[in-house]
N, C-alpha and C positions, 0 to 999 in steps of 0.2 A: 893644181898643178898637174899637168898630164903625164909627167915622169914619176912624181912622188905619190900622187893621189891626195896631197895635203890640200886643205881649203885655202884658196888664195883670198877670196872676198865673198861676201854674202849680201844680197840686196834685202833691205827691209821690207817686211811684208805689208801690203796694203790692206790685208784682212779680206780680200776678195776670194771667191772660189776660183779654183783653177780653170783653165780652158783646155782645149784639146789641140792647141797649136804650139808647134816648136818655136822657140825665139828665132828672130831673123837678124843676122849681122849685116849691117850695110856700111858703105862708104859714102858719106855725103860731103861733097866738096873737100875731101881729105880728112874729114873727121869720121872716125868709126863710132857707130852707135848700134846698140842692140835694141831691136823693136820686139815687145812682147805684149800679149793680151791676157787679160783675166776675164772673169765673167762680167765685169763692169767697166774695166779701163783699158785704153791702150797706153802703154808706158814707153819711154825712151830711157835707156840705161847706158851709162858710160862704162864700156868694157874694161877699162884700165882699173877701176875701183868698186864697180857695182852700185854706184850712186844713181838713184832715180833722178834724172834731170827735169822730166816733165810727165805729167799724166793727163789723159783726155778721157772725159766721161763719155762712154759709149751708150749709156742707158737713158739718161734723163730726157733728151730730145730725139732719141733714135729708136726706142722700142716702147711698147706698152706693157711689156711682161716683167719689168723690174730687174731683169738680167739678160744676158745674151748667151747662146750656145755657140761660141766661135769655134769653128772647125776648119776655116780656110786660112791659110797663111796670108798675111798682108802682102800687097804688091807694092814695091818701090820703084819709082822711076823719075828722074830729073827732079828731085826735091819733093815729090809727092808721095803720099802713102794712101793706098786704097784699101778699105776694109769692107768686106761683105759677109753676110750671115744668112741663115734661113729663118723660118718662122715669121716671115713678113717684117723682119727688122730691117730698117733702112740701111743702105750702103752708105759709107762715109768716105769722102776724100779730103785729106789734110795736106798741108804744105809746111815743110820744116823751114825754120829760120836758117840763114847762111851758116851759122855756128852750130847748128842742130841741137841747140839747147832749149828750144821751145817750138811750139806749133804757132804759125802766123795765121791770124784770123782772116 
């Protein structure tokens, strides 16, 4: 709570190492969503309660190193999320479902 400093909610840990990217609050077709990155996943979090709505593996098919050093804030535009990183990791473009509760293949 920004006025009292009390904890409002806490997102369950995925057990991943942190990244160096601040979370991004987006509005997707009227639905707010927090986009965050760990060393292995991109996650979508419901800002009203902290629930992880979805996670996307950024390692298995997108890098040979077993983890990513994400330092670039994801870009969001028209339902698409673009993630890039260094160290020859692949850039990734994902599309959100209309309700923002999952990634559309």
